[in-house]
N, C-alpha and C positions, 0 to 999 in steps of 0.2 A: 333364714330370715326369721321365721316365726319363734324359733328358739331364742333367737338375739333379742326380739322385742319382749318375750316373756322374762328374759334375764333382766332386762331394763326395768320392766316392771317390778320384778321381786326386789331388785336393788333400791328402786325408788320408794317401795313400800317400807323396807327395812329403815332407809334413811329418815322417812317421815315419822316412824314410830321412834326411832331414836331421838329425834328432835323433840318429839312429844314427851318422851321420858325425861330430857333434860329440863324442858320447860315445867314439867310437873314439879320439879323441886323448888320452884320459886312462885308458882302461881296456882290457884285453886279456881274452879269453875263452878258456875251453878249448874245443877245436874240436870236430867232431862224433864223436870217438872215444867209445866206450862209457864208460870210466873210465881215467883216468891216476893215477899214483903221485906223491905229493910226499914227497921224502927229505930227510934230514938234510944231504946233500951232493951235489955234482955227480957222482954215480956210482950205477950199478945196485946195488953191494953196499952202498950206505948204507941206513940203517934207513928205512923207510916210515913217515911220521908222519900220512899223510892220503890218502884216495882222493877225486879231484876229479871231479865230474860233467860232463856237456856243458852247456855255457853258463854255467857258473860263472865270475864275473868275478874276475880277480886284478890285483895291482899289480905291474909287473916293477921290481925293484930293481936287478938287474945281470944281465948275460950273460957266461958263459964257455964258449967252444967250443959245444958242442951243448946247453948247460945254462943255464937262467935261475933266478935266485933271485927268488921271487915273495912276496907278502904278501897272505894272504887277509882277508875283510871282518871277521873275528873278530880280527885281528891275528896270527894265526900265520904264521910264515914258513918256507919251505922251498924245495927246488930240484925242478924238473920239467924234462924235455926240451923244449927250444925248439920241435921241429917240431909239438909237440901245441898250442901258443899261435898264437892269430891275432887281428889287430886288427880283424877283420871280425866282425860279429854273426852267429852260427851260423844255418845255414838254418832249423833247427828253431825257434829263437827268433824269427826273422823271420816264419816261417810262424804260429806262434802269436800274434805281434803283429798280423799281418794278419788272423787269424781274428778276433781281439777288435775290431780296428778295423772289419772288415766287419761284425760284429754290431752294433756301435755305429752304423755307418752306415745299416744295416738298420732299427734302431730309430728313428734320427732320420728315415729315409725314410718309414717308417710313419707316425710322428708329422706330418711334412710333409703326406703324403697325406689323413690326417684333417683336418689344418688347412686343406688345399686344398679338401677336401670341404665343410667348414664354411664357407670363404669362398665357395664356389661357391652354397651354399644362401643365405648372407646377401646375396650379390650378386643372386641371383634375386629374394629377397624386396625388395631395395632397387629392382630394376627394376619389380616390381609396385607398390611404394610411389609410384616416380616417375610410373608410367602413371596412378595414381590421382591424385597430385597434379596432373599435367598435365591430366586430365579436369576436375578441380575448378577448376583455374585457367582453362580453357576457359568452364567455367560461370560462373564469377566475371566474366570479361570480358564475356560476353553479359548477364549481370545488369547489370554496370556501364553498357554502352552503352545497355540498356533505361532504367535509372535516370536516366541523363544525358539521353537523350531525354524522358523522362516528366517530369524536373525541368524542362527547358527548356519543355516545354508548360505545366507548372504555372506556370512564371514568366510565360509569356506570358498565360496566363489570368488569373494574378493581376494583372497590369499592365492587362489589358482590364477585370478586375472593379473595379480602382481607379478607371480611367478612366470606366466606366460609373456607377459609385457617385458619382463627382465630378459628371458630366452630370446624373444624377438629382438630385443636391442641388441643382444649379443650376435644373433644370427645376421641381423641387418649390418652390423660393423665387419661380421665375417664377409658378407655378400659384397659390400663396398670394397672390402681389401681385395677379394677375389676378382672383382671387377676391375679394380685399379691394376692388379697384376695382368689380367687377361687383356686389358687396354694396352699395357707395355709390350706384352708378347704380340700383340697383333700388329702393333706399330712397328715392332723390330722385324717382324715377318714381313710386312709390307715393305719395309726399308730394303729388306734383303731382296724381295721380289723385284723391287724398283731397280736396285743396284745391279741385280742379275740382268734384267731387261735392258738396262742401259749398256752393261758390258756386251751384251750379245748385239745390240745396235752397232756399238762402237766397232766391235769386231768385224760384224758384217760390212760396216762402212769402210774399214781398213782393207778387208779382203776384196771388196769390189773395186775399190779405188786401186789397189794392186794389180788385180786382174786387168782393169781397163788401161791401167799404164803398160802392162806387158803387151796387151794387144796392139797399142799404140806404137809400143817399140818395135813390134814384128812387122807391122806395116810399114814402117820406115825402111826396113831392111829390104 
């Protein structure tokens, strides 16, 4: 994080100095002297029409000997001593600009630190969520494997049940067929026993009747 802020500071200074170099092509500044006078002409005995402060930018219109004719931002024109002019940004202005830039960078750095802190917290939360998701995934995988095994067992049981049901149906049909045949056999057997019994009774009756008749006939004799 410190290296990132340092890099931002260096880039900011470079941009500032670059912009200063561009401005220096079109502007000149009053150098670090306290105050200089701007006069109506290129001589110290000419009337003073303005006092210029350090860092005040002016436009040079022309130069003669040690004097330069300049124009202020408000349009006023006059003469100043050339040695008090410089095409470089005064050190005091550079320092002030650097201070402002430094303050801006500090604010950005603080914001980036807060953002980084928030990102770390979010990353930690995402890490916890990821662990929870992975744990859930492992649980789901186990459940899936269990379900797959149980499903296979269920399908096997279902197939066996269908097979058993089919065999049971076949055996039931066979049992019913055997039962019908057995019922017929028993019925035929019962009829035979009934007929046999009836025949015996009839035979006995005939024999008895015949014997009784013979006895009666013998008694008459």
